VOLUMRO-789503 format. One line per 5 residues: their letters; for each residue x, y, z of C-alpha. Coordinates in steps of 0.02 Angstrom, whole numbers. Example, Ala and Ser with C-alpha at 12.3 -4.5 7.8 and 13.67 -1.06 7.14 Angstrom:
as) 615:-225:390 ~ 684:-53:357
***
This chain:
mtdtd) -203:-1251:1015 ~ -92:-1115:945 ~ -151:-947:881 ~ -137:-1002:700 ~ -244:-1156:736
ieita) -395:-1050:781 ~ -528:-1062:647 ~ -606:-893:615 ~ -791:-919:583 ~ -944:-809:575
dlvrd) -995:-878:745 ~ -828:-827:820 ~ -841:-652:746 ~ -1017:-634:816 ~ -964:-697:988
llqeq) -820:-572:992 ~ -937:-431:944 ~ -1061:-486:1077 ~ -923:-480:1208 ~ -841:-315:1160
hpdla) -963:-219:1048 ~ -1134:-294:1078 ~ -1226:-155:985 ~ -1149:-222:823 ~ -1177:-407:856
glair) -1347:-411:771 ~ -1282:-357:601 ~ -1265:-484:461 ~ -1091:-564:448 ~ -1021:-627:283
evagg) -844:-686:245 ~ -746:-588:115 ~ -639:-693:-1 ~ -452:-657:-7 ~ -334:-590:123
wgnqm) -183:-674:198 ~ -113:-580:346 ~ -289:-531:396 ~ -460:-608:364 ~ -605:-492:322
wrlgd) -787:-513:367 ~ -923:-399:302 ~ -1027:-328:445 ~ -1194:-262:388 ~ -1189:-147:237
elavr) -1064:-16:295 ~ -936:-103:406 ~ -807:-243:402 ~ -713:-340:535 ~ -526:-360:504
mqrmd) -461:-513:597 ~ -275:-537:624 ~ -233:-708:552 ~ -59:-744:480 ~ 23:-580:529
ptpdl) 141:-628:671 ~ 116:-463:764 ~ -26:-338:777 ~ 86:-197:717 ~ 1:-174:547
qlker) -173:-164:622 ~ -114:-47:759 ~ -33:63:627 ~ -197:75:532 ~ -290:116:693
rwlpv) -169:257:732 ~ -150:339:563 ~ -300:305:450 ~ -413:422:549 ~ -282:557:519
laprl) -264:525:332 ~ -440:478:279 ~ -523:650:292 ~ -408:728:162 ~ -404:584:37
plpvp) -516:597:-117 ~ -560:411:-123 ~ -642:304:11 ~ -520:210:123 ~ -560:93:268
tpvrf) -569:191:430 ~ -565:107:602 ~ -723:136:704 ~ -707:6:844 ~ -560:-89:919
gepse) -565:-273:964 ~ -437:-325:1093 ~ -358:-497:1122 ~ -458:-610:1235 ~ -464:-790:1293
rfpkh) -579:-831:1148 ~ -468:-749:1017 ~ -293:-696:1075 ~ -261:-574:932 ~ -315:-400:881
wtvmt) -464:-365:771 ~ -537:-202:708 ~ -707:-145:647 ~ -682:-31:497 ~ -787:58:369
wvpge) -823:-47:214 ~ -756:19:49 ~ -882:-32:-86 ~ -825:-97:-253 ~ -740:-249:-328
pldhg) -555:-285:-300 ~ -459:-251:-460 ~ -387:-427:-461 ~ -566:-485:-491 ~ -622:-335:-593
sisrs) -559:-220:-730 ~ -535:-39:-779 ~ -622:18:-938 ~ -617:207:-910 ~ -428:220:-924
ahaad) -409:409:-926 ~ -527:431:-780 ~ -434:298:-680 ~ -266:380:-717 ~ -329:550:-660
tlagf) -411:473:-506 ~ -255:380:-452 ~ -146:533:-482 ~ -263:642:-380 ~ -267:516:-238
lralh) -78:502:-230 ~ -54:691:-239 ~ -166:706:-87 ~ -78:563:4 ~ 101:612:-37
veapa) 122:757:84 ~ 260:775:211 ~ 233:653:353 ~ 257:700:536 ~ 414:649:628
eapta) 321:513:723 ~ 255:431:565 ~ 304:248:539 ~ 457:207:436 ~ 472:67:311
tdrga) 526:-107:363 ~ 535:-226:214 ~ 501:-95:82 ~ 532:89:50 ~ 717:80:9
hprnc) 803:141:-148 ~ 799:6:-283 ~ 986:-17:-264 ~ 952:-91:-92 ~ 820:-211:-158
tdgfe) 922:-298:-293 ~ 927:-467:-205 ~ 737:-474:-199 ~ 723:-419:-379 ~ 846:-552:-438
nflqa) 754:-687:-341 ~ 589:-641:-421 ~ 667:-626:-594 ~ 748:-796:-585 ~ 588:-875:-521
vatdd) 467:-815:-655 ~ 542:-716:-799 ~ 556:-799:-968 ~ 711:-787:-1075 ~ 628:-673:-1201
vtadv) 608:-530:-1076 ~ 744:-558:-946 ~ 870:-439:-1023 ~ 742:-301:-1049 ~ 675:-317:-871
ravwd) 850:-311:-799 ~ 887:-156:-903 ~ 735:-68:-826 ~ 794:-119:-653 ~ 973:-62:-684
davaa) 908:107:-740 ~ 809:123:-579 ~ 962:76:-476 ~ 1061:213:-564 ~ 929:347:-531
hawag) 955:480:-398 ~ 879:444:-228 ~ 727:537:-160 ~ 793:703:-96 ~ 632:776:-25
ppvwv) 558:755:148 ~ 479:586:189 ~ 299:586:126 ~ 155:471:167 ~ 163:315:57
hgdlh) 33:176:46 ~ 173:54:6 ~ 74:-94:-62 ~ -28:-39:-212 ~ -70:-193:-312
panvv) -231:-258:-391 ~ -299:-337:-231 ~ -279:-176:-132 ~ -383:-61:-241 ~ -568:-75:-283
vsdgt) -657:-27:-443 ~ -834:14:-493 ~ -910:85:-651 ~ -749:46:-744 ~ -633:153:-638
lsgiv) -544:161:-471 ~ -663:191:-327 ~ -566:153:-168 ~ -400:104:-90 ~ -383:-27:47
dfgdm) -254:-114:158 ~ -142:22:229 ~ -47:-97:344 ~ 116:-63:253 ~ 101:127:250
fagdp) 260:223:291 ~ 346:390:272 ~ 473:390:131 ~ 500:388:-57 ~ 338:411:-158
awdla) 411:307:-301 ~ 347:152:-211 ~ 170:212:-246 ~ 206:287:-417 ~ 245:112:-478
aawvl) 56:90:-481 ~ 55:187:-647 ~ 105:20:-727 ~ 47:-106:-597 ~ -133:-45:-590
lpagt) -175:61:-741 ~ -214:-3:-916 ~ -86:7:-1054 ~ -51:179:-1125 ~ -106:280:-973
asrff) 57:298:-874 ~ 101:458:-967 ~ -67:537:-924 ~ -47:482:-743 ~ 121:568:-724
dtyth) 60:724:-814 ~ -85:737:-692 ~ 19:693:-539 ~ 146:830:-588 ~ 263:804:-439
adeaa) 373:664:-509 ~ 542:710:-583 ~ 639:599:-703 ~ 729:507:-564 ~ 567:468:-473
irrar) 490:398:-632 ~ 644:290:-662 ~ 639:223:-485 ~ 453:194:-498 ~ 469:98:-661
glaam) 601:-17:-587 ~ 494:-46:-433 ~ 345:-82:-546 ~ 450:-215:-632 ~ 489:-296:-465
kslfl) 307:-287:-409 ~ 251:-364:-574 ~ 372:-509:-550 ~ 305:-532:-373 ~ 126:-543:-439
mlmgq) 184:-671:-567 ~ 268:-773:-430 ~ 111:-771:-323 ~ 13:-829:-476 ~ 139:-968:-505
ngdrg) 123:-1021:-323 ~ -65:-1023:-343 ~ -54:-1133:-497 ~ 52:-1253:-395 ~ -69:-1253:-249
lpggk) 56:-1175:-128 ~ -6:-1082:27 ~ -43:-900:-6 ~ -37:-921:-194 ~ -157:-822:-303
pnwgp) -185:-902:-474 ~ -269:-746:-545 ~ -120:-638:-501 ~ -9:-720:-631 ~ -94:-647:-786
agraa) -111:-478:-698 ~ 75:-478:-660 ~ 125:-523:-837 ~ 12:-388:-909 ~ 89:-262:-789
ldrvl) 265:-316:-838 ~ 222:-292:-1022 ~ 164:-114:-980 ~ 326:-82:-885 ~ 431:-134:-1033
kgv) 337:-11:-1145 ~ 387:133:-1032 ~ 292:295:-1001
***
């Protein structure tokens, strides 16, 4: 049996807890829908168990273990914070982590009705996150580059999902991002993967940010793209006014990256409609709505 053949069940999670953290083994265990690289299990009311599943290495979990305890205390929204470490064993030869549970509903299954509040909340969160990172902070692997270095990925997404009526306009947004000046400041902390499944909402607004496995030190434009990817139509301008730290070039880069992220969401939705592994049918409409917001600008 290979690692990927191991079925992760509530009984397995409980057995692992009993072996390595027996004081937690009596808490209720409930599977959390979603997740690809990792599978989540709710543990009691305040904790969750993050089980490495499709991720080929433990690097993303180990990164969260190292840096989330550093970042969490100064962030204005709840984020998952590691509290116990599960190590590979004969029963489960991968890493797993017990983390704090961030209450709320993932945005890909919820909605934002308090647009202005959500824009201010996201701007405040990113202002707090986007501070100069230490020299030992992780660097980006498959993301974080200037848009000019991501054109192959953009073109692949565009050809896969864009319809003829918007292709030229989307490419114009991307070309403008490619032409924008690069980030000239020091590398700052960047979440790196802000999309509707990685934020939670409650009471009509953003209430938490999850999944920091892709965090890196670099260009904040990768997070600023969330002004279009996450927020309702008409709120990008308020977001940037509240954030205050983005110059024209950063906004241009962010808008292009938002176009690429929107196309990715549309592709994942298309894959879900076709029944392909990892596909998310509900991401398609979210991606198209985000792309429409991108095309309207700030």
